[in-house]
C-alpha positions, 0 to 999 in steps of 0.5 A: 124582594121586598115582600119577602123580607117583610114577611120573613120580618113578620114572622119573626116577630111573630115568632118572638112575640110567642117566644114572650107569652111562653116566659111570661106564662112560665113566669106567672106558674113560677108565680103561681107556684111560689105562691102556692108554697109560701102559702103551705108553709105558712099553714104549717108553721101555724099548726106547730104555733096553736099545737105548741100553746095547745099542749101547754094550755093541757099543761098548765090546765092538768098542773091546776087540776092536779091539786098542786095549786090547790094545795099551796094556796091551802098552806098560805091561807093556813098561815095567814090564820095563824098569824092572824088569830097571834096578831089578835091574842097579842092586842086582845088585852090591850083591846078589852082593856080600852073599851071598859074603859069606854065603857066606864067611864061618864062624860058630864 
């Protein structure tokens, strides 16, 4: 009777081991599935982010090429040139007088 009891215990252990292996296998499969799902989600997020950056870049590029910035820079340059001309006009008589003074003054 003891031999039947021992064999029944061994059979129970083998069954328990098989169940444990099945549980572990299922857990591994679930883990791998979740890792694949997380990778796919991350890839989608990266693709969306890259797409947004590309769209933003293209918008900036089109603004530059449309001449908006070029026109603004040209206007700013014209204003600065006009300011410089006005400043030169204001001080030119003083500079001419100063140059004549130094040229005509003789040091002995």
